[in-house]
DOPA-667186 format. One record per residue: x, y, z of N, C-alpha, C, O in turn; residue in one letter; residue number from 0. Coordinates in nm, 2 decimals. Layout:
N
     n.u     n.v     n.w    ca.u    ca.v    ca.w     c.u     c.v     c.w     o.u     o.v     o.w  numi  vexke
       X       Y       Z       X       Y       Z       X       Y       Z       X       Y       Z     a    NUM
...
END
This chain:
240
     n.u     n.v     n.w    ca.u    ca.v    ca.w     c.u     c.v     c.w     o.u     o.v     o.w  numi  vexke
    2.19    1.18    6.91    2.06    1.10    6.92    2.10    0.96    6.94    2.20    0.91    6.90     m      0
    2.01    0.88    7.00    2.03    0.74    7.03    1.96    0.66    6.93    1.84    0.67    6.90     e      1
    2.04    0.57    6.87    1.99    0.48    6.76    2.00    0.34    6.80    2.10    0.29    6.85     l      2
    1.89    0.27    6.77    1.89    0.12    6.79    1.91    0.05    6.66    1.84    0.06    6.57     r      3
    2.02   -0.03    6.66    2.06   -0.10    6.54    2.07   -0.25    6.56    2.13   -0.30    6.66     l      4
    2.02   -0.32    6.46    2.04   -0.47    6.46    2.15   -0.49    6.35    2.12   -0.47    6.23     d      5
    2.27   -0.53    6.39    2.38   -0.52    6.30    2.42   -0.66    6.24    2.53   -0.68    6.20     l      6
    2.32   -0.75    6.24    2.35   -0.88    6.18    2.22   -0.95    6.13    2.16   -1.02    6.21     h      7
    2.18   -0.92    6.01    2.06   -0.98    5.95    2.09   -1.04    5.82    2.17   -0.98    5.74     i      8
    2.02   -1.15    5.79    2.04   -1.21    5.66    1.91   -1.20    5.57    1.80   -1.21    5.62     h      9
    1.93   -1.17    5.44    1.82   -1.16    5.35    1.81   -1.29    5.27    1.88   -1.39    5.30     s     10
    1.72   -1.30    5.17    1.70   -1.42    5.09    1.83   -1.45    5.00    1.83   -1.55    4.94     h     11
    1.92   -1.35    5.00    2.04   -1.38    4.92    2.14   -1.48    4.99    2.22   -1.54    4.93     h     12
    2.12   -1.50    5.12    2.19   -1.60    5.19    2.13   -1.74    5.16    2.01   -1.75    5.14     s     13
    2.21   -1.85    5.16    2.16   -1.98    5.13    2.05   -2.02    5.22    1.96   -2.10    5.18     p     14
    2.05   -1.97    5.34    1.95   -2.01    5.44    1.86   -1.90    5.48    1.79   -1.90    5.59     d     15
    1.86   -1.79    5.40    1.77   -1.68    5.43    1.64   -1.68    5.35    1.64   -1.74    5.24     g     16
    1.54   -1.61    5.40    1.41   -1.61    5.33    1.36   -1.47    5.31    1.25   -1.45    5.25     v     17
    1.42   -1.36    5.37    1.36   -1.23    5.38    1.40   -1.14    5.26    1.52   -1.13    5.22     l     18
    1.31   -1.07    5.20    1.34   -0.96    5.11    1.38   -0.84    5.19    1.35   -0.83    5.31     t     19
    1.44   -0.74    5.13    1.47   -0.61    5.20    1.34   -0.54    5.25    1.34   -0.49    5.36     l     20
    1.24   -0.55    5.17    1.11   -0.48    5.22    1.06   -0.55    5.34    1.01   -0.49    5.43     s     21
    1.07   -0.68    5.35    1.02   -0.76    5.47    1.11   -0.72    5.59    1.06   -0.71    5.70     e     22
    1.24   -0.71    5.57    1.33   -0.68    5.67    1.30   -0.54    5.73    1.29   -0.52    5.85     i     23
    1.28   -0.44    5.63    1.25   -0.31    5.67    1.12   -0.30    5.75    1.11   -0.23    5.85     a     24
    1.02   -0.37    5.71    0.89   -0.36    5.77    0.90   -0.42    5.92    0.85   -0.35    6.01     s     25
    0.96   -0.53    5.93    0.98   -0.59    6.07    1.07   -0.50    6.15    1.04   -0.49    6.27     r     26
    1.17   -0.44    6.10    1.26   -0.36    6.17    1.19   -0.24    6.23    1.21   -0.20    6.35     a     27
    1.10   -0.18    6.15    1.03   -0.07    6.20    0.93   -0.11    6.32    0.92   -0.04    6.42     r     28
    0.87   -0.23    6.30    0.78   -0.28    6.40    0.86   -0.30    6.53    0.81   -0.28    6.64     e     29
    0.99   -0.34    6.52    1.07   -0.37    6.64    1.14   -0.24    6.70    1.21   -0.25    6.79     a     30
    1.10   -0.13    6.64    1.16    0.00    6.70    1.30    0.02    6.66    1.37    0.10    6.73     g     31
    1.35   -0.03    6.55    1.49   -0.01    6.51    1.50    0.11    6.42    1.41    0.15    6.35     l     32
    1.62    0.17    6.43    1.65    0.29    6.35    1.74    0.24    6.23    1.76    0.32    6.13     h     33
    1.80    0.13    6.24    1.89    0.08    6.13    1.92   -0.07    6.14    1.91   -0.13    6.25     g     34
    1.96   -0.12    6.03    1.99   -0.27    6.02    2.11   -0.28    5.93    2.13   -0.21    5.84     v     35
    2.19   -0.38    5.96    2.30   -0.42    5.87    2.27   -0.56    5.81    2.25   -0.65    5.88     a     36
    2.26   -0.56    5.68    2.23   -0.68    5.60    2.36   -0.75    5.57    2.44   -0.69    5.49     v     37
    2.38   -0.86    5.63    2.52   -0.93    5.62    2.50   -1.07    5.56    2.49   -1.16    5.64     c     38
    2.48   -1.08    5.44    2.46   -1.22    5.38    2.59   -1.29    5.37    2.70   -1.23    5.37     d     39
    2.58   -1.42    5.36    2.70   -1.51    5.36    2.78   -1.49    5.23    2.73   -1.53    5.12     h     40
    2.90   -1.44    5.25    2.99   -1.43    5.13    2.93   -1.36    5.01    2.97   -1.39    4.90     d     41
    2.84   -1.26    5.04    2.78   -1.19    4.92    2.73   -1.06    4.97    2.67   -1.04    5.08     r     42
    2.76   -0.95    4.89    2.71   -0.82    4.93    2.58   -0.79    4.86    2.55   -0.86    4.76     v     43
    2.51   -0.70    4.91    2.38   -0.66    4.84    2.40   -0.61    4.70    2.49   -0.53    4.68     l     44
    2.32   -0.65    4.61    2.32   -0.59    4.47    2.30   -0.44    4.48    2.23   -0.39    4.57     p     45
    2.36   -0.37    4.38    2.36   -0.23    4.38    2.21   -0.18    4.38    2.18   -0.08    4.45     e     46
    2.13   -0.24    4.30    1.99   -0.19    4.30    1.92   -0.20    4.43    1.84   -0.11    4.47     a     47
    1.95   -0.30    4.51    1.89   -0.31    4.64    1.95   -0.21    4.74    1.88   -0.16    4.83     e     48
    2.08   -0.19    4.73    2.14   -0.09    4.82    2.09    0.05    4.80    2.09    0.13    4.89     r     49
    2.04    0.07    4.68    1.98    0.21    4.65    1.84    0.22    4.70    1.78    0.33    4.69     a     50
    1.78    0.11    4.74    1.64    0.12    4.78    1.62    0.21    4.90    1.71    0.22    4.99     a     51
    1.51    0.29    4.91    1.49    0.38    5.02    1.38    0.33    5.11    1.28    0.29    5.07     a     52
    1.41    0.33    5.24    1.32    0.29    5.34    1.31    0.40    5.44    1.39    0.40    5.54     f     53
    1.22    0.49    5.43    1.21    0.61    5.51    1.21    0.57    5.66    1.14    0.49    5.71     p     54
    1.30    0.64    5.73    1.31    0.62    5.88    1.39    0.51    5.92    1.41    0.48    6.04     g     55
    1.46    0.44    5.82    1.54    0.32    5.85    1.67    0.33    5.77    1.67    0.34    5.65     l     56
    1.78    0.32    5.84    1.91    0.32    5.78    1.95    0.18    5.74    1.95    0.09    5.83     l     57
    1.98    0.16    5.61    2.02    0.03    5.56    2.17    0.03    5.55    2.22    0.10    5.47     l     58
    2.24   -0.05    5.63    2.38   -0.06    5.63    2.42   -0.18    5.54    2.39   -0.30    5.58     i     59
    2.48   -0.16    5.43    2.52   -0.28    5.35    2.64   -0.35    5.41    2.73   -0.29    5.46     p     60
    2.63   -0.48    5.41    2.74   -0.56    5.48    2.76   -0.69    5.42    2.71   -0.72    5.31     g     61
    2.84   -0.78    5.49    2.87   -0.91    5.44    2.91   -0.99    5.56    2.96   -0.94    5.65     v     62
    2.89   -1.12    5.55    2.94   -1.22    5.65    3.04   -1.31    5.58    2.99   -1.39    5.50     e     63
    3.17   -1.29    5.60    3.27   -1.36    5.53    3.31   -1.49    5.60    3.33   -1.49    5.72     v     64
    3.32   -1.60    5.53    3.37   -1.72    5.59    3.52   -1.72    5.58    3.57   -1.73    5.47     s     65
    3.59   -1.71    5.69    3.73   -1.71    5.69    3.79   -1.83    5.77    3.72   -1.91    5.82     t     66
    3.92   -1.84    5.76    3.99   -1.95    5.83    3.98   -1.94    5.98    4.02   -2.03    6.05     d     67
    3.94   -1.82    6.03    3.93   -1.80    6.17    3.78   -1.78    6.22    3.76   -1.73    6.32     a     68
    3.69   -1.83    6.13    3.55   -1.81    6.17    3.48   -1.70    6.08    3.54   -1.65    5.99     g     69
    3.36   -1.68    6.12    3.28   -1.58    6.04    3.32   -1.44    6.08    3.34   -1.41    6.20     h     70
    3.33   -1.35    5.98    3.37   -1.21    6.00    3.26   -1.12    5.94    3.23   -1.13    5.82     l     71
    3.21   -1.03    6.01    3.11   -0.93    5.96    3.19   -0.81    5.91    3.28   -0.76    5.97     l     72
    3.14   -0.76    5.79    3.19   -0.64    5.74    3.07   -0.54    5.72    2.98   -0.57    5.65     g     73
    3.08   -0.43    5.79    2.97   -0.33    5.77    3.02   -0.22    5.68    3.14   -0.18    5.68     w     74
    2.92   -0.15    5.61    2.95   -0.05    5.51    3.04   -0.10    5.40    3.14   -0.04    5.36     f     75
    3.01   -0.22    5.36    3.08   -0.29    5.25    2.99   -0.31    5.13    2.88   -0.36    5.14     v     76
    3.04   -0.27    5.01    2.96   -0.28    4.89    3.02   -0.36    4.78    2.96   -0.39    4.68     t     77
    3.15   -0.40    4.80    3.22   -0.48    4.70    3.25   -0.61    4.76    3.27   -0.62    4.88     e     78
    3.25   -0.72    4.68    3.27   -0.85    4.73    3.41   -0.86    4.81    3.51   -0.80    4.77     p     79
    3.41   -0.94    4.91    3.53   -0.97    4.98    3.58   -1.11    4.94    3.51   -1.21    4.97     v     80
    3.69   -1.11    4.87    3.73   -1.24    4.81    3.82   -1.32    4.90    3.82   -1.45    4.89     r     81
    3.90   -1.26    4.99    3.99   -1.33    5.07    3.92   -1.42    5.17    3.81   -1.40    5.21     a     82
    3.99   -1.53    5.21    3.93   -1.62    5.31    4.02   -1.64    5.43    3.99   -1.72    5.52     r     83
    4.14   -1.57    5.43    4.21   -1.56    5.55    4.17   -1.44    5.62    4.14   -1.34    5.56     t     84
    4.16   -1.45    5.76    4.10   -1.33    5.83    4.18   -1.20    5.81    4.12   -1.10    5.78     l     85
    4.31   -1.20    5.82    4.38   -1.07    5.80    4.36   -1.01    5.66    4.34   -0.89    5.65     p     86
    4.35   -1.09    5.56    4.33   -1.04    5.43    4.19   -0.99    5.41    4.16   -0.89    5.34     e     87
    4.09   -1.07    5.47    3.95   -1.03    5.46    3.93   -0.89    5.53    3.86   -0.81    5.48     a     88
    3.99   -0.88    5.65    3.98   -0.75    5.72    4.04   -0.64    5.64    3.98   -0.53    5.63     v     89
    4.15   -0.67    5.57    4.22   -0.56    5.49    4.13   -0.52    5.38    4.12   -0.40    5.34     a     90
    4.05   -0.61    5.31    3.96   -0.58    5.21    3.85   -0.50    5.26    3.80   -0.40    5.19     e     91
    3.80   -0.53    5.38    3.69   -0.45    5.44    3.73   -0.31    5.47    3.66   -0.22    5.44     i     92
    3.85   -0.30    5.53    3.90   -0.17    5.56    3.93   -0.09    5.44    3.91    0.04    5.44     h     93
    3.97   -0.15    5.33    4.00   -0.08    5.21    3.87   -0.01    5.15    3.88    0.08    5.07     a     94
    3.76   -0.07    5.19    3.63   -0.01    5.14    3.58    0.09    5.24    3.47    0.14    5.23     q     95
    3.65    0.12    5.35    3.61    0.21    5.45    3.51    0.14    5.55    3.44    0.21    5.62     g     96
    3.51    0.01    5.55    3.42   -0.07    5.63    3.47   -0.10    5.77    3.59   -0.07    5.80     g     97
    3.39   -0.16    5.85    3.42   -0.20    5.99    3.42   -0.35    5.99    3.32   -0.41    5.94     i     98
    3.52   -0.41    6.05    3.53   -0.56    6.05    3.51   -0.61    6.20    3.58   -0.56    6.29     a     99
    3.42   -0.70    6.21    3.38   -0.75    6.35    3.38   -0.90    6.34    3.31   -0.96    6.26     v    100
    3.44   -0.96    6.44    3.44   -1.11    6.45    3.30   -1.15    6.50    3.26   -1.11    6.61     l    101
    3.24   -1.24    6.42    3.10   -1.28    6.46    3.10   -1.40    6.55    3.18   -1.49    6.54     a    102
    3.00   -1.40    6.64    2.98   -1.51    6.74    3.10   -1.60    6.76    3.11   -1.72    6.73     h    103
    3.21   -1.54    6.82    3.34   -1.61    6.83    3.34   -1.74    6.92    3.43   -1.82    6.90     p    104
    3.24   -1.76    7.01    3.24   -1.87    7.09    3.11   -1.96    7.06    3.08   -2.04    7.15     f    105
    3.06   -1.95    6.95    2.94   -2.03    6.91    2.98   -2.18    6.91    2.90   -2.26    6.95     e    106
    3.09   -2.21    6.85    3.13   -2.35    6.83    3.25   -2.39    6.91    3.30   -2.51    6.90     h    107
    3.30   -2.31    7.00    3.42   -2.34    7.08    3.42   -2.27    7.21    3.36   -2.16    7.22     t    108
    3.48   -2.33    7.31    3.50   -2.25    7.43    3.64   -2.21    7.44    3.68   -2.15    7.55     k    109
    3.72   -2.23    7.34    3.86   -2.20    7.34    3.88   -2.06    7.29    3.82   -2.02    7.19     r    110
    3.97   -1.97    7.34    3.98   -1.84    7.30    4.09   -1.81    7.19    4.10   -1.70    7.15     p    111
    4.15   -1.91    7.15    4.27   -1.89    7.06    4.23   -1.82    6.93    4.30   -1.72    6.89     e    112
    4.13   -1.86    6.87    4.09   -1.79    6.74    4.06   -1.64    6.76    4.10   -1.56    6.68     r    113
    3.98   -1.62    6.87    3.95   -1.48    6.89    4.07   -1.40    6.93    4.09   -1.28    6.89     a    114
    4.16   -1.46    7.00    4.29   -1.39    7.03    4.37   -1.36    6.91    4.43   -1.25    6.90     e    115
    4.37   -1.45    6.82    4.45   -1.43    6.69    4.39   -1.32    6.61    4.46   -1.26    6.53     q    116
    4.26   -1.30    6.62    4.19   -1.20    6.54    4.20   -1.06    6.59    4.19   -0.97    6.52     a    117
    4.23   -1.05    6.72    4.23   -0.92    6.79    4.32   -0.81    6.72    4.28   -0.70    6.71     l    118
    4.44   -0.84    6.67    4.52   -0.74    6.60    4.46   -0.68    6.48    4.50   -0.58    6.43     p    119
    4.36   -0.75    6.42    4.30   -0.71    6.29    4.16   -0.65    6.30    4.14   -0.55    6.23     y    120
    4.08   -0.70    6.38    3.94   -0.66    6.38    3.91   -0.54    6.46    3.99   -0.50    6.54     v    121
    3.80   -0.47    6.43    3.75   -0.35    6.50    3.67   -0.38    6.62    3.64   -0.29    6.70     d    122
    3.63   -0.51    6.64    3.55   -0.54    6.75    3.50   -0.69    6.74    3.53   -0.75    6.64     g    123
    3.42   -0.73    6.84    3.36   -0.87    6.83    3.21   -0.86    6.86    3.17   -0.77    6.93     i    124
    3.14   -0.96    6.82    3.00   -0.97    6.85    2.99   -1.03    6.99    3.02   -1.15    7.00     e    125
    2.94   -0.95    7.08    2.92   -1.00    7.22    2.78   -1.05    7.25    2.76   -1.12    7.35     v    126
    2.69   -1.02    7.16    2.56   -1.08    7.17    2.51   -1.12    7.03    2.50   -1.04    6.94     w    127
    2.48   -1.25    7.01    2.42   -1.30    6.89    2.31   -1.39    6.93    2.33   -1.48    7.01     n    128
    2.19   -1.36    6.88    2.07   -1.43    6.93    2.06   -1.58    6.90    1.97   -1.65    6.95     s    129
    2.14   -1.62    6.81    2.14   -1.77    6.78    2.27   -1.84    6.83    2.27   -1.96    6.82     r    130
    2.36   -1.77    6.90    2.49   -1.83    6.92    2.49   -1.93    7.03    2.59   -2.01    7.04     a    131
    2.39   -1.94    7.12    2.41   -2.03    7.23    2.34   -2.16    7.22    2.31   -2.23    7.32     d    132
    2.31   -2.20    7.10    2.24   -2.33    7.09    2.34   -2.45    7.11    2.30   -2.55    7.18     r    133
    2.46   -2.43    7.07    2.56   -2.54    7.09    2.65   -2.51    7.22    2.69   -2.60    7.29     k    134
    2.67   -2.39    7.24    2.75   -2.35    7.36    2.66   -2.24    7.44    2.65   -2.13    7.40     n    135
    2.60   -2.29    7.55    2.51   -2.20    7.62    2.58   -2.07    7.67    2.51   -1.97    7.70     r    136
    2.71   -2.08    7.69    2.78   -1.97    7.74    2.85   -1.88    7.63    2.93   -1.80    7.66     q    137
    2.81   -1.90    7.51    2.87   -1.83    7.40    2.87   -1.68    7.41    2.98   -1.62    7.40     a    138
    2.76   -1.62    7.44    2.75   -1.48    7.45    2.82   -1.43    7.58    2.89   -1.33    7.58     n    139
    2.80   -1.50    7.69    2.87   -1.46    7.81    3.02   -1.46    7.80    3.09   -1.38    7.84     a    140
    3.07   -1.56    7.73    3.21   -1.58    7.70    3.26   -1.46    7.61    3.37   -1.41    7.64     m    141
    3.19   -1.43    7.51    3.22   -1.32    7.42    3.23   -1.19    7.49    3.32   -1.11    7.47     a    142
    3.13   -1.17    7.58    3.13   -1.04    7.65    3.25   -1.03    7.75    3.31   -0.93    7.76     r    143
    3.28   -1.14    7.82    3.39   -1.14    7.91    3.52   -1.12    7.84    3.61   -1.06    7.88     a    144
    3.53   -1.19    7.72    3.65   -1.17    7.64    3.67   -1.03    7.59    3.78   -0.98    7.60     f    145
    3.57   -0.97    7.55    3.58   -0.83    7.51    3.62   -0.74    7.62    3.70   -0.65    7.60     a    146
    3.56   -0.76    7.74    3.60   -0.68    7.85    3.74   -0.70    7.89    3.82   -0.60    7.92     a    147
    3.79   -0.82    7.89    3.92   -0.86    7.93    4.03   -0.80    7.84    4.14   -0.77    7.88     a    148
    3.99   -0.78    7.71    4.09   -0.74    7.61    4.06   -0.59    7.56    4.12   -0.55    7.47     h    149
    3.97   -0.53    7.63    3.93   -0.39    7.60    3.90   -0.37    7.45    3.96   -0.28    7.39     a    150
    3.82   -0.46    7.40    3.78   -0.45    7.25    3.64   -0.41    7.24    3.56   -0.45    7.33     v    151
    3.60   -0.34    7.14    3.46   -0.30    7.12    3.37   -0.42    7.11    3.40   -0.52    7.05     r    152
    3.25   -0.41    7.17    3.15   -0.52    7.16    3.03   -0.47    7.10    2.98   -0.36    7.12     g    153
    2.97   -0.56    7.01    2.85   -0.52    6.94    2.75   -0.64    6.95    2.78   -0.75    6.99     f    154
    2.63   -0.60    6.91    2.52   -0.71    6.91    2.44   -0.71    6.78    2.43   -0.61    6.71     a    155
    2.40   -0.83    6.75    2.31   -0.85    6.63    2.23   -0.97    6.65    2.26   -1.06    6.73     g    156
    2.12   -0.98    6.58    2.03   -1.09    6.60    2.07   -1.22    6.52    2.04   -1.33    6.56     s    157
    2.14   -1.20    6.41    2.17   -1.31    6.32    2.04   -1.36    6.26    2.03   -1.48    6.23     d    158
    1.95   -1.27    6.24    1.81   -1.31    6.20    1.82   -1.37    6.06    1.88   -1.31    5.97     a    159
    1.75   -1.48    6.04    1.72   -1.54    5.91    1.57   -1.53    5.88    1.53   -1.56    5.76     h    160
    1.49   -1.51    5.98    1.35   -1.50    5.96    1.30   -1.37    6.03    1.37   -1.31    6.11     t    161
    1.18   -1.33    5.99    1.13   -1.20    6.04    1.12   -1.19    6.20    1.13   -1.09    6.26     r    162
    1.08   -1.31    6.25    1.06   -1.32    6.40    1.18   -1.29    6.48    1.17   -1.26    6.60     h    163
    1.30   -1.30    6.42    1.42   -1.28    6.50    1.48   -1.14    6.49    1.56   -1.10    6.57     e    164
    1.43   -1.06    6.40    1.48   -0.93    6.38    1.46   -0.84    6.51    1.35   -0.84    6.56     i    165
    1.56   -0.78    6.56    1.55   -0.70    6.68    1.59   -0.78    6.81    1.58   -0.72    6.92     g    166
    1.62   -0.91    6.79    1.66   -0.98    6.91    1.80   -0.96    6.96    1.84   -1.00    7.06     n    167
    1.88   -0.88    6.88    2.01   -0.84    6.91    2.03   -0.69    6.87    2.02   -0.66    6.75     g    168
    2.05   -0.60    6.97    2.05   -0.46    6.94    2.18   -0.39    6.99    2.21   -0.41    7.10     v    169
    2.24   -0.31    6.90    2.35   -0.23    6.94    2.29   -0.08    6.95    2.23   -0.03    6.86     t    170
    2.30   -0.02    7.07    2.25    0.11    7.09    2.37    0.21    7.08    2.46    0.20    7.16     v    171
    2.36    0.30    6.99    2.47    0.39    6.96    2.42    0.54    6.96    2.31    0.56    6.92     a    172
    2.51    0.63    7.01    2.48    0.77    7.01    2.55    0.83    6.89    2.67    0.83    6.88     r    173
    2.47    0.88    6.79    2.52    0.93    6.67    2.46    1.08    6.65    2.36    1.11    6.70     a    174
    2.54    1.16    6.58    2.50    1.29    6.55    2.38    1.30    6.46    2.30    1.39    6.46     d    175
    2.36    1.20    6.37    2.25    1.19    6.28    2.24    1.05    6.23    2.33    0.97    6.24     a    176
    2.12    1.01    6.18    2.10    0.87    6.13    2.15    0.86    5.99    2.08    0.82    5.90     p    177
    2.28    0.89    5.97    2.35    0.88    5.84    2.46    0.77    5.85    2.51    0.74    5.95     t    178
    2.49    0.71    5.73    2.60    0.62    5.73    2.73    0.67    5.80    2.80    0.60    5.88     p    179
    2.77    0.79    5.76    2.89    0.85    5.81    2.89    0.86    5.97    2.98    0.83    6.04     e    180
    2.77    0.92    6.02    2.76    0.94    6.16    2.75    0.81    6.24    2.81    0.79    6.34     a    181
    2.68    0.71    6.18    2.67    0.58    6.25    2.80    0.51    6.25    2.84    0.45    6.35     v    182
    2.88    0.51    6.14    3.01    0.45    6.13    3.10    0.51    6.24    3.17    0.44    6.31     r    183
    3.10    0.64    6.25    3.18    0.71    6.35    3.14    0.67    6.49    3.22    0.65    6.58     a    184
    3.01    0.66    6.52    2.96    0.62    6.65    3.00    0.48    6.68    3.04    0.46    6.80     a    185
    2.99    0.39    6.59    3.03    0.25    6.62    3.18    0.24    6.65    3.22    0.17    6.74     l    186
    3.26    0.31    6.57    3.41    0.31    6.59    3.45    0.37    6.72    3.55    0.34    6.78     l    187
    3.36    0.46    6.77    3.39    0.53    6.90    3.39    0.43    7.02    3.46    0.45    7.12     s    188
    3.31    0.32    7.00    3.30    0.22    7.10    3.20    0.26    7.21    3.18    0.19    7.31     g    189
    3.14    0.38    7.20    3.05    0.43    7.30    2.91    0.37    7.27    2.82    0.45    7.23     d    190
    2.89    0.24    7.29    2.77    0.18    7.26    2.73    0.08    7.37    2.81    0.05    7.46     v    191
    2.61    0.04    7.37    2.56   -0.06    7.47    2.49   -0.17    7.39    2.44   -0.14    7.28     r    192
    2.48   -0.29    7.44    2.41   -0.40    7.37    2.30   -0.45    7.45    2.30   -0.46    7.57     t    193
    2.20   -0.50    7.37    2.08   -0.56    7.43    2.05   -0.69    7.35    2.08   -0.70    7.23     e    194
    1.98   -0.78    7.41    1.94   -0.90    7.33    1.85   -1.00    7.41    1.85   -1.00    7.53     g    195
    1.79   -1.08    7.33    1.71   -1.19    7.38    1.73   -1.31    7.29    1.75   -1.29    7.17     r    196
    1.73   -1.43    7.34    1.76   -1.55    7.26    1.65   -1.57    7.16    1.53   -1.56    7.20     r    197
    1.68   -1.60    7.04    1.58   -1.64    6.94    1.54   -1.79    6.96    1.62   -1.87    7.01     s    198
    1.42   -1.82    6.93    1.37   -1.96    6.94    1.45   -2.05    6.84    1.48   -2.01    6.73     k    199
    1.48   -2.17    6.89    1.55   -2.26    6.80    1.47   -2.30    6.68    1.53   -2.33    6.57     a    200
    1.34   -2.29    6.69    1.26   -2.33    6.57    1.29   -2.25    6.45    1.27   -2.29    6.34     v    201
    1.33   -2.12    6.47    1.36   -2.04    6.35    1.49   -2.08    6.28    1.51   -2.06    6.16     w    202
    1.58   -2.14    6.36    1.69   -2.20    6.30    1.65   -2.32    6.21    1.70   -2.34    6.10     t    203
    1.55   -2.40    6.26    1.50   -2.51    6.18    1.44   -2.46    6.05    1.45   -2.52    5.94     a    204
    1.37   -2.34    6.06    1.30   -2.29    5.94    1.41   -2.24    5.84    1.39   -2.27    5.72     v    205
    1.51   -2.18    5.88    1.62   -2.14    5.79    1.69   -2.26    5.73    1.73   -2.25    5.61     s    206
    1.71   -2.37    5.80    1.77   -2.49    5.75    1.68   -2.55    5.64    1.73   -2.61    5.55     q    207
    1.55   -2.54    5.66    1.46   -2.59    5.56    1.47   -2.51    5.43    1.47   -2.57    5.32     y    208
    1.49   -2.38    5.45    1.51   -2.29    5.33    1.63   -2.33    5.26    1.64   -2.33    5.13     a    209
    1.74   -2.36    5.33    1.86   -2.40    5.27    1.84   -2.53    5.18    1.89   -2.53    5.07     r    210
    1.77   -2.62    5.23    1.75   -2.75    5.16    1.66   -2.72    5.03    1.69   -2.78    4.93     r    211
    1.56   -2.64    5.05    1.48   -2.61    4.93    1.56   -2.54    4.82    1.55   -2.58    4.70     r    212
    1.65   -2.45    4.86    1.73   -2.38    4.76    1.83   -2.47    4.69    1.86   -2.45    4.57     k    213
    1.87   -2.57    4.76    1.98   -2.66    4.71    1.92   -2.78    4.64    1.99   -2.87    4.59     r    214
    1.78   -2.79    4.64    1.72   -2.91    4.58    1.76   -3.04    4.65    1.79   -3.14    4.59     g    215
    1.75   -3.04    4.78    1.80   -3.15    4.86    1.71   -3.27    4.84    1.59   -3.26    4.80     a    216
    1.76   -3.39    4.86    1.69   -3.51    4.84    1.61   -3.55    4.97    1.62   -3.49    5.07     g    217
    1.53   -3.66    4.96    1.45   -3.71    5.06    1.52   -3.73    5.20    1.47   -3.69    5.30     p    218
    1.64   -3.79    5.19    1.71   -3.82    5.31    1.75   -3.70    5.39    1.74   -3.69    5.51     l    219
    1.78   -3.59    5.31    1.81   -3.47    5.38    1.69   -3.41    5.45    1.71   -3.35    5.56     s    220
    1.57   -3.43    5.40    1.45   -3.38    5.46    1.42   -3.46    5.59    1.36   -3.41    5.68     y    221
    1.45   -3.59    5.58    1.43   -3.67    5.70    1.52   -3.63    5.81    1.47   -3.62    5.93     v    222
    1.64   -3.59    5.78    1.74   -3.54    5.88    1.69   -3.41    5.94    1.70   -3.38    6.05     k    223
    1.63   -3.33    5.84    1.58   -3.20    5.88    1.47   -3.21    5.98    1.46   -3.14    6.08     w    224
    1.38   -3.31    5.95    1.26   -3.33    6.04    1.30   -3.36    6.18    1.25   -3.32    6.28     a    225
    1.41   -3.45    6.19    1.46   -3.48    6.32    1.52   -3.36    6.39    1.50   -3.34    6.51     a    226
    1.59   -3.28    6.32    1.64   -3.16    6.37    1.53   -3.06    6.42    1.55   -3.00    6.52     f    227
    1.43   -3.05    6.34    1.32   -2.96    6.37    1.25   -3.00    6.50    1.22   -2.92    6.58     a    228
    1.23   -3.13    6.52    1.17   -3.18    6.64    1.26   -3.15    6.76    1.21   -3.10    6.86     v    229
    1.39   -3.16    6.74    1.48   -3.13    6.85    1.47   -2.98    6.88    1.48   -2.94    7.00     k    230
    1.46   -2.90    6.78    1.45   -2.75    6.81    1.32   -2.72    6.88    1.32   -2.64    6.97     c    231
    1.21   -2.78    6.85    1.08   -2.75    6.91    1.09   -2.80    7.06    1.05   -2.72    7.15     v    232
    1.15   -2.91    7.08    1.16   -2.96    7.22    1.25   -2.87    7.30    1.23   -2.84    7.42     l    233
    1.36   -2.82    7.24    1.45   -2.73    7.30    1.37   -2.60    7.35    1.39   -2.55    7.46     e    234
    1.29   -2.55    7.26    1.21   -2.43    7.29    1.11   -2.46    7.40    1.08   -2.37    7.48     d    235
    1.06   -2.58    7.41    0.96   -2.61    7.51    1.02   -2.63    7.65    0.96   -2.59    7.75     l    236
    1.14   -2.69    7.65    1.19   -2.73    7.78    1.32   -2.65    7.83    1.36   -2.66    7.94     f    237
    1.37   -2.57    7.74    1.49   -2.49    7.79    1.44   -2.37    7.86    1.35   -2.29    7.82     r    238
    1.49   -2.34    7.98    1.45   -2.23    8.06    1.49   -2.10    8.00    1.47   -1.99    8.05     p    239
END
């Protein structure tokens, strides 16, 4: 069976996230998804939330680890990943039976060195991320070309922090059943295709506002945010 999966979503447990699991599940169903991976920043889903049942939707527990080589997605991960060097973080993910994927490798750079250094360790790279092209407009195209040139698995995710972004990055996989075991095997087979559309910049501004609220930011921080928000709105209005 063919399954549509958004493999990079943030919940309210991320510093800049706002969504509960129920809100993620509701929007995912609306978007026609069969599964989602919740990958919060340096934090795994609490056990009680991992046990939540959302009929018709596979919840893949994950994490987005901040490493010395950039952000690293871990899927099917339920225990904290403590390491901050990429090889050690990948080893911790693999020790849990998880899949390790380099996230948005060209979001902040056009140089391939970090991605090249990660290749011996990771199971794939994110070739479509719906937020990745704000600073480097070629970020996704470069990631896709890099994956093709190095014969590495390519995956897609929205990197959603708000409900409006869920489903903007989709990995389509053929699995025997909508179960964690079958989906994991399907992803590792590499027999997938990716789809996506760019998320509006304004949703990045919304998530940055959430970050400031959670951290109790001062007035100057909100002034800077307001300028950033205006920039995002203008970007959405005038970017083709």
